[in-house]
C-alpha positions as YAML, in Angstrom:
chain: A
units: angstrom
residues:
- id: 1
  name: GLY
  ca: [-15.55, 7.43, -15.68]
- id: 2
  name: PHE
  ca: [-13.08, 5.17, -14.24]
- id: 3
  name: GLU
  ca: [-9.88, 4.35, -15.76]
- id: 4
  name: SER
  ca: [-8.43, 1.27, -15.03]
- id: 5
  name: LEU
  ca: [-5.10, 0.87, -13.35]
- id: 6
  name: SER
  ca: [-2.36, -1.57, -14.71]
- id: 7
  name: LEU
  ca: [0.64, -2.45, -12.69]
- id: 8
  name: PHE
  ca: [2.92, -0.53, -14.89]
- id: 9
  name: ASP
  ca: [0.24, 2.32, -13.48]
- id: 10
  name: LEU
  ca: [0.71, 1.88, -10.11]
- id: 11
  name: LEU
  ca: [4.86, 0.87, -10.65]
- id: 12
  name: SER
  ca: [5.06, 4.40, -12.47]
- id: 13
  name: ALA
  ca: [3.40, 6.01, -9.29]
- id: 14
  name: LEU
  ca: [5.62, 4.70, -7.17]
- id: 15
  name: ARG
  ca: [8.94, 5.71, -9.03]
- id: 16
  name: HIS
  ca: [7.70, 9.74, -8.50]
- id: 17
  name: VAL
  ca: [7.21, 8.65, -5.06]
- id: 18
  name: LEU
  ca: [10.49, 7.36, -4.80]
- id: 19
  name: GLU
  ca: [12.43, 10.22, -6.63]
- id: 20
  name: ARG
  ca: [11.60, 12.43, -3.99]
- id: 21
  name: PHE
  ca: [14.60, 10.36, -1.39]
- id: 22
  name: PRO
  ca: [17.76, 9.85, -2.17]
- id: 23
  name: GLU
  ca: [19.77, 6.59, -3.04]
- id: 24
  name: GLU
  ca: [20.78, 5.02, 0.19]
- id: 25
  name: SER
  ca: [23.96, 3.60, 0.54]
- id: 26
  name: ILE
  ca: [24.06, -0.01, 1.08]
- id: 27
  name: HIS
  ca: [26.30, -0.02, 4.06]
- id: 28
  name: GLU
  ca: [23.40, 1.93, 5.93]
- id: 29
  name: VAL
  ca: [22.15, 0.21, 9.10]
- id: 30
  name: THR
  ca: [18.53, 0.50, 9.28]
- id: 31
  name: LEU
  ca: [17.32, -0.56, 12.82]
- id: 32
  name: ASP
  ca: [13.57, 0.47, 12.76]
- id: 33
  name: THR
  ca: [12.21, -2.47, 10.83]
- id: 34
  name: ILE
  ca: [8.98, -1.57, 8.98]
- id: 35
  name: SER
  ca: [6.60, -4.82, 8.63]
- id: 36
  name: VAL
  ca: [4.03, -5.40, 5.64]
- id: 37
  name: ARG
  ca: [1.47, -6.02, 8.41]
- id: 38
  name: GLU
  ca: [2.39, -2.81, 10.23]
- id: 39
  name: LYS
  ca: [1.77, -1.10, 6.94]
- id: 40
  name: MET
  ca: [-1.57, -2.43, 6.40]
- id: 41
  name: SER
  ca: [-3.00, -1.74, 9.60]
- id: 42
  name: PHE
  ca: [-2.06, 2.15, 8.83]
- id: 43
  name: LEU
  ca: [-3.47, 2.16, 5.80]
- id: 44
  name: LEU
  ca: [-7.00, 0.50, 6.96]
- id: 45
  name: ASP
  ca: [-7.03, 3.28, 9.51]
- id: 46
  name: GLU
  ca: [-6.18, 5.99, 7.59]
- id: 47
  name: LEU
  ca: [-8.96, 4.66, 5.06]
- id: 48
  name: ARG
  ca: [-11.12, 4.02, 7.89]
- id: 49
  name: ARG
  ca: [-10.94, 7.76, 8.85]
- id: 50
  name: ARG
  ca: [-10.70, 9.57, 5.75]
- id: 51
  name: GLY
  ca: [-12.81, 7.53, 3.26]
- id: 52
  name: LYS
  ca: [-9.84, 7.86, 0.53]
- id: 53
  name: VAL
  ca: [-6.53, 8.64, 0.27]
- id: 54
  name: ILE
  ca: [-4.72, 9.79, -2.92]
- id: 55
  name: PHE
  ca: [-2.07, 7.12, -3.40]
- id: 56
  name: GLN
  ca: [0.96, 9.80, -2.76]
- id: 57
  name: SER
  ca: [-0.83, 11.03, 0.82]
- id: 58
  name: LEU
  ca: [0.24, 7.38, 1.63]
- id: 59
  name: PHE
  ca: [4.04, 8.82, 1.47]
- id: 60
  name: GLU
  ca: [3.76, 11.81, 3.13]
- id: 61
  name: THR
  ca: [5.57, 10.75, 6.26]
- id: 62
  name: ALA
  ca: [7.32, 7.66, 4.88]
- id: 63
  name: THR
  ca: [11.97, 8.51, 5.76]
- id: 64
  name: SER
  ca: [12.72, 6.22, 4.15]
- id: 65
  name: ARG
  ca: [13.31, 4.42, 0.52]
- id: 66
  name: LEU
  ca: [12.58, 0.95, 2.64]
- id: 67
  name: GLU
  ca: [9.48, 2.72, 4.14]
- id: 68
  name: VAL
  ca: [7.97, 3.54, 0.63]
- id: 69
  name: VAL
  ca: [8.98, 0.31, -0.71]
- id: 70
  name: VAL
  ca: [6.97, -1.26, 2.83]
- id: 71
  name: THR
  ca: [3.59, 0.70, 2.19]
- id: 72
  name: PHE
  ca: [3.72, 0.44, -1.68]
- id: 73
  name: LEU
  ca: [3.91, -3.84, -0.87]
- id: 74
  name: ALA
  ca: [1.14, -3.34, 2.23]
- id: 75
  name: MET
  ca: [-1.13, -1.96, -0.44]
- id: 76
  name: LEU
  ca: [-0.87, -4.51, -3.14]
- id: 77
  name: GLU
  ca: [-1.73, -7.48, -0.37]
- id: 78
  name: LEU
  ca: [-4.36, -5.58, 0.53]
- id: 79
  name: VAL
  ca: [-5.56, -5.16, -3.05]
- id: 80
  name: LYS
  ca: [-5.06, -9.19, -3.69]
- id: 81
  name: ILE
  ca: [-7.30, -9.82, -0.64]
- id: 82
  name: ARG
  ca: [-10.22, -7.14, -2.41]
- id: 83
  name: ALA
  ca: [-9.75, -4.84, 0.89]
- id: 84
  name: ILE
  ca: [-9.26, -1.82, -1.29]
- id: 85
  name: ARG
  ca: [-10.05, -0.38, -4.40]
- id: 86
  name: VAL
  ca: [-7.75, 1.50, -6.56]
- id: 87
  name: TRP
  ca: [-8.34, 3.70, -9.54]
- id: 88
  name: GLN
  ca: [-8.05, 7.23, -11.18]
- id: 89
  name: GLU
  ca: [-10.97, 9.56, -12.83]
- id: 90
  name: GLU
  ca: [-8.78, 9.80, -15.59]
- id: 91
  name: ARG
  ca: [-5.44, 9.11, -16.99]
- id: 92
  name: ILE
  ca: [-3.66, 11.07, -15.76]
- id: 93
  name: GLY
  ca: [-5.57, 12.13, -12.36]
- id: 94
  name: PRO
  ca: [-4.34, 11.31, -9.38]
- id: 95
  name: VAL
  ca: [-4.81, 7.23, -8.37]
- id: 96
  name: VAL
  ca: [-7.29, 6.97, -5.66]
- id: 97
  name: ILE
  ca: [-7.54, 4.11, -3.03]
- id: 98
  name: GLU
  ca: [-10.51, 3.57, -0.68]
- id: 99
  name: LEU
  ca: [-12.15, 0.70, 1.25]
- id: 100
  name: ALA
  ca: [-13.87, -2.39, -0.94]
- id: 101
  name: ALA
  ca: [-15.21, -4.04, 1.74]
- id: 102
  name: ALA
  ca: [-16.35, -3.35, 5.68]
- id: 103
  name: ILE
  ca: [-13.22, -3.61, 7.67]
- id: 104
  name: GLY
  ca: [-14.78, -6.84, 9.70]
- id: 105
  name: ASP
  ca: [-14.72, -9.02, 6.63]
- id: 106
  name: ILE
  ca: [-11.00, -7.35, 5.72]
- id: 107
  name: GLN
  ca: [-9.91, -8.67, 8.93]
- id: 108
  name: ASP
  ca: [-11.11, -12.20, 8.10]
- id: 109
  name: ARG
  ca: [-9.84, -11.82, 4.98]
- id: 110
  name: ILE
  ca: [-6.21, -11.01, 6.56]
- id: 111
  name: ALA
  ca: [-6.80, -13.49, 9.43]
- id: 112
  name: LYS
  ca: [-7.14, -16.14, 6.84]
- id: 113
  name: GLU
  ca: [-3.72, -15.12, 4.57]
- id: 114
  name: GLU
  ca: [-1.81, -15.66, 7.47]
- id: 115
  name: ILE
  ca: [-3.43, -18.91, 7.88]
- id: 116
  name: GLU
  ca: [-3.03, -19.82, 4.65]
- id: 117
  name: GLY
  ca: [0.81, -18.62, 4.39]
- id: 118
  name: GLU
  ca: [1.51, -20.33, 7.88]
- id: 119
  name: ASP
  ca: [0.17, -23.70, 5.89]
- id: 120
  name: ARG
  ca: [2.24, -22.80, 3.02]
- id: 121
  name: GLY
  ca: [5.69, -22.44, 5.29]
- id: 122
  name: ALA
  ca: [5.75, -18.84, 4.09]
...
C-alpha cells in the first residue's frame, strides 16, 4: 500500500538533494531569478509528459541551492491547491509525484490562488 508522507519525510528528501550542492557564499550575486510560478509550470509540464516523477529527478538540472529550494516551494504550492499528490510505496522507497487533477482544473486553481493572493495583499 501507499505510505503517507509527512512534512518531515519531505524535508529529509530535500536535505539529501541539497547535500549535492556546495554551500554558497553570501556575497555571491544571483542574476538569474527563478520564480515559484515558473517552477510550478515546469513541474506540471514534466508530469503531463511523464505521468509520474520521482522527487529526486526534479532537481537533476538544478544549478544552485536556491533553484532546489524554489522548486521545492513550487511543489508544496501545487500540493496545497491539490494539483499533485506526493507519496511513497514503502517507507524507504522513492518519493513519487503525480497529477491529482486535470490540467485545466489545475490552471483554474492557480488563477484563483493568484486572485486571492492579490486580495490579501500578497
